[in-house]
N, C-alpha and C positions, 0 to 999 in steps of 0.2 A: 504493500500500500504506500503510495507517495503522499507525503505530507507537505503542505505549504509552510515554508519557513518565513516568519514575519520579518526577519532581519537579512537573510541571505537568499539571493535569487538562484534560479536554476543553474546558472553558470558559475556559481561560487562567489559572485560579487556581492558587495554590501548594497542593499536597497538605499535609494537616495535619502530617505527620511531618517535612516539610521547612521549615516556616514559620520556625522559630528560625534555622536555617542560612541561609535566604533573607535574613532581616533582616541577619545578619552579612555576607553576601556583598555586599549593596547598600551597606553602610557601608564596605567594604574596597576601597581603590583597586586597580585591576588591576595597577599597578606593584608593589605589595607582593606580590601573588600570584605574579607573574612572578619576583620576587626570591627568594621562598621556594622556588619550583620549582627555580631554579638552585642554591640551597643544597642541596636534596634530591639533585639529580643529583651534585653534588660529593661529598656524604657517601656516597652509594651507591657511587661510584667508589672512594672511599677505603677503604670497608669491603670492597670486592670483590664486591658483589652483582651478579654477571654470570652469563651462561650461554653455552655454546658452541653454535654453529649448525653442524650436520653439513652437509658439502658445501662449506663455506666454507674458504678457504685456512688451513691449519695450525690448524684448530679455533678460528678467530677468536673472541675473547671479545666479548660484546655486553652492554650495559646494558639491562635491561628498563625501558622508559619507565614512569615513575610519575606518575600524575595526582593532583593534590592536592585535587580536589573529591571528597568521599567519596560513596559509594553508601549511601543510608540506607533501612533497612527497619524498619517498626514491629514491636514485639514480638508483636502479634496475628498478623501474617503469618508471622513466624518460627516461632511455635509450630505453625502448620499445616505448614510445611515440615519442621520437626524431627520431628513425628509421622510424616510420610510417609517421611522418610529412615530413621528407626528401623525402620519396617515393611519397607521395601525391602531394607535391608542384612541384616536378620534372615532374610528369605526367601532371599536370595542365598546366605547361609551354609548354610541348610538344604538348598538345591539342591546345593551343592558336596559336602556330606556325603553326600547321597543318591546322586549320580551316581558317587561313588567307593565306595559300599557297595551298598545294595539296589536302587538304580535304580528306585524305585517310580514316579516321575513318567514315566519312559520306558515302563515296563510298562503304565501307565494310558493311554498314548497322548497325553498332554498336550503333549509335545515329541517330534518325530520322532527316534528313537534315532540314526539316522545323522548328524543334525545335531550331536549331542554326541560320539558314539563315534568319528566320523571327523574331528572337529575337530582342527586342528593344535595347539590349546592343551590338548587332553585328554591327561593323562599317565597311561598305564596303570600305571606304577610306583606310583601313589598308591592303586590299588584295594586296599581292605582296610586301609589305613593309618589308624589312629586318631590324630587330632591333639588336643592339650589343649583341653578345653572344647568340642570340636566346632567350633572357630573356624578358618576358612580365610582370610577377608579381615579381618585385624585392623585394617588401615587402608584405608578406602575413600574415594575422591574422586569424588563424584557431581556431574556437570555439570547445572546447572539453568538453564533460560531462561524468560523471560516472553514471551508472545506474545498476539495477539488483544487482548482487553480487559484484559490483565494477568494471565491465568491462568499458573500455573507448570507447566512440563513438564520431565520428565527427558530430557535429550538423550543422556546416555552414563553408563555405570558404569565407573569405573576401579578395578580390583581387583588389578592386578599390582604395579606400583611407582608409585602415584600421587604426583605431585610438585606443588610450588607452595606448600606450607604455610609455608616459610621466608619467602616474599614476603608472605604474609598477616601474619606476625608483624613483619617489618621495616617494612611499610607502616604498621602501627599505631604502632610506635615512632617512626617519622618524623613522623607526623601529630601525635603528642603533643608532640614536641620543637618542631615548627614553629608549632603553633597551640594552646598549652596553654589559652587562654581558651575555645576551643570545647568542650573536655572539661569545663570548669567549668560551662558552660551546658547541656550535654546529658548525659543519663544513658545513656552508651554502654556496652553490656555488654562486659566484658573478654575478651580472647583470650590474654593473655600466659601463662596457666597451661597452654597446650597441651602444651609439652614435659614438664611434670610429669604430666599426664594420660596422655600417650603412654608414658612410662616405667612408670607404674603398670599400664597395660594389658599391656605387654610382660612385666613381672615376674609378672603374674597368670597367664600362660600358660606358665610354666616347666615342665619335665618333672616327673613325679611324684617326690616325695621330696626335691625341692630347695627349701630354705627361704630361702636368700639367693642368688638367681640372679645370675650374671654376664651382663650384657647388652652386646652390641657392635653397632655399625652397620657393615655390610659394603658397601664401595663398589667400583665397578670401577676407580676411580682418578681422577687429576686431569684426564684428558681427557674424562670424562663430562660431558654438558651440564648435569647437575644437581649437580655436585661441590660447589658452594657450599652447597647445601642439606644434603648429607651431612655436611659438616664442621660446619655450623651446628647441626644437630639433635644430633649427638654431643656437641658442646660444651655445648649447653643442657641436655641430659639428664645430663651428667657421666659419660659412658661413653666407651669407646675406639672410635675410628674405625679400622677394619682393612681391609686388602686381602686377597685370596685367599692371597697368599704369606705372610701373617702367621699363617695358621691351618693346622693339620694334624689328621689323624684318627688315633687310636690306639685299638685295641680298641673300635671303634664309638663312641668319644667324641671330641668336638671340643675342641681346645686352641688357645690363642693363645700365641705366643712373647713372653715378657717378660724384662726384665733380671734378674728373680728366678727365672727358669725357667718351664716350661710352666704355664699356668693354664687350668683347664677353663672352657669357654664353654657357657652353658645356653640363652640366647635370642639369636638373630641377627635383627636388623632388616636384612633384605637389600635392597639397591637394585640387584641384578643379576638380569637375566631368567633364567628357568628354563634356557634352552638353554646358558647359560654357567656354571651353578652348580657342576656336577660333571662333569669330563671323562670320568669312568668310567661315568657314567649317561646323559649327554646328548652334547653336542658334544665329541668327542675332541680337537679343536684349540683348545679354550678354555684360555687362560692366566690367566683372571680368577677362576676358581672354586677349589674345594677338593676334591681327589681323595678320594673315599670319604665325602663329607658326606651323600649320599643314604642310605647304609647306616646311618649314625648316626641319621639322621632316621627311617628306617623302624623302627629299634630303640627309638625313643622317648627317645633320650638328648640330643636338642637340639630346640628349637623354632625354626622358621623363620617369620618374619612378613614378608610374607604367605606363606601356604603354597604349596608347589609345586602347580601345576595350577589355580590360581585363574583363570587366563586364559580358561578355557572358559566362565566365567560373565560375563565382560565383553566377549566377542567380539560384534561388531555383528550377527552372524547369530543370536545367542541373545537379544539385547536385546528383540526383539518378544515374547518369551515370558515376560518378567518378570512382567507382570500375572497370567498363568496360574500362575506359581510362587506368588505371594502368595495366590491363591485356593486352590491345592492344599495348601500347607503350613500356612497360617494360618487358612484358612476366613474370609477377610476380603476386602472389596473394596479395590482399591488406593486409597490416599489421594492419590497423585500420578499424573498422567497420563503415559503415554508419548507420544512424537511418532508420528503415523501413519507406518507404514513399509511399503514394498513390498520383498519379498524376491525378488531377481532370479532366484533358482534356480527360482522358480515360473513356469511359462510365461505364465500370464495376467498376473502382475505384471510380468514382463519386457516383454511386449508393450505394456503401459500406459506403462512407463518409457521405452521406446524412442520412443514417440509423443509424449512430453511432456518430453524431456530439457531443453529450454530453460527449463522452469519449475521443475525439481527440483534438489535437492542429492543427488549420488550419492557414496557413500563405500565405500572398500575395507573389507571386514569385519575385516581385521587392521590397518587403518591407524590412525595417531595423529598428533598434532601438526599437524593441518591439511594433512598431505600426502596424496596419492593420492585427492583428492576433486575433484568438479566442482560449482561453484555455477552452475547453469544460467543464471539471469538476468544474471550478470556475465561469462559465458564468451563467447569468440569462436566463430564458426561452425566454425573449424578444431578448437578444443578440444572442442566438442560432437561433432564427427564422430569425433575420436580416441577419445573415451569410448564412442561408439556401437560402434566396432569392439572395444574392450576388453570391453564387456558381451556382445556376441555371442560372442566367443571364450571368455569365462570368466564366465558369468552368476552362478555360485555364489559368486564372489569379491566381490560387491557388493550393497549395499542402496540404496534411494533413499527420500528423505523430501521433503515439501513445503518450499519455501523459507519459513521462518518469518519473520514480522514481528517480529524481536527487539526487545525494549524498548530504549529509549535513556535516556541520563542526561547532564546537563550535564557537559562535560569541557573542561579548559583546553588549548586547542590554539593553533597559531601565530596564527590570526586572532582569538583571544579565547576566549570561552566559547561552545561549540556542542555540540549533542547528538551522542553517539556510541553505537553499539550495544554491548551487554555481555552477559556470562553470569555465573554464580556457581558456584564449586566448594567446597561445604562438605566438611569432612574428618570422617569418621565412624569412631569407634574402638570395637572390639568385643573383649571378653575372655571371652565365654561367659555370664558372670553378667549383664551389662548392655551396652547400647549407649549411648555418650556422644559428645558433640561440643561444641566451643566455639561460641558464638553467632556466626553469620556464615560466613566462609570467604574464599576468594580471588575477588575480582571481577576479571575480565579484560575489557578494553575494546578494541574495534577503533578505532584512532586515525585510520585513513584514512576520509575522508568517504564514507558509503554502504556501507562494507565490513561484511560480516556475519561475517568470520573474525577471531576474537579471539585466536588462539594467538600466543604470544610469538615462535615461529619464523616467523610470517607477519607480523610487525611490530606485534602487539598490545601493549598495556600493562596496567598493573594499577592498582587503586584500593583504598583502605581501605574496608572494609565495616562500616557501623555498624548494629548492632541496638539499637534504642532500648528501654530497660527502661521498663516502665509506672510 
């Protein structure tokens, strides 16, 4: 399998946008790079940039490995990506508004109605609910990969509670601290203004009639795997970090308890899944949510970002239809390609997948974090047979895709500098009036040689992503 190298072209030359960095790298002793990486690890430990891995004892905290060789993308390529991301997120928001209102796309037969209406992430309580600006996915994390000769593909849309932006920001801060001379020599587009942009978008979708909205970040608490990010974003935006027990509902309005008494809350950036948000509307056993918040939301007295029910648009069984959404709602051709996908609920697709399991990547439609998936070429015979039985028992729970030849990039590993596979998660912000993003995103890198799984829960690391300004 041939892999596109982000830095080195097919003739062994250095790509134009990496040439300045390559000169610096050749002049810099590996000992200095190793020393700087150790400094970064120490600093990340001190700041507490960790995540919890579910299933490990007592929610063990782990440092996400940070690679100090940046991933560099020229501005011309970023503009193509940016245009495609704007288009995609706009269509996804239009789809969400439609399926909770007129359902035109279902009536037109563009997406099978049962795929949406019977989806576990479809929330019937949202039908007819008007959200400010018609925006459901205020924050989207869209996973992008390069394959083949370097073409970009959308691998996944994350619209529920996408995480990772804090690592993007901290990686940049660390690189500027460790190697200030690089930023003097390269015109790297800034990302530090993301928290300000996020706060601006959240304030812009406050309920009608609210001129000076109170915004809070709602976290499940310190045992959540992304708790560092919740505290980080609240602090960077200058807003309160709250748990469900800090909020209460009265007369269909949401309040937070303060030392000065109750204060009304207008916008909640929630990092809690739908199921746990309101024990009166969803899971009755949830101790994480706020009783009655759904009624306040339906009454239009509080904005939730992201909206309840966004999961129906980022479900892997809906993903194959996103190009059709773009054509249906925007009357445009998609600017970014999907990865070819077999839907195992279709008998012909299932038959193909069962015959080619050793060549394919199989994913649970509700799975995330690299769990519940089979990477055929890297799987044992026993693993393949186990997945075969799972597919036969519940074909509608899975999709399959070709094993992509993910691009690679030089990475500092134990044996020195070597290529490792990576992806990119740009963060796209919507407020109804416009769609914005900071240049770049979170680059995740598979640190194990030959691995195509970049998730931090599966041992992946992160890199700073540089978009070079022209």
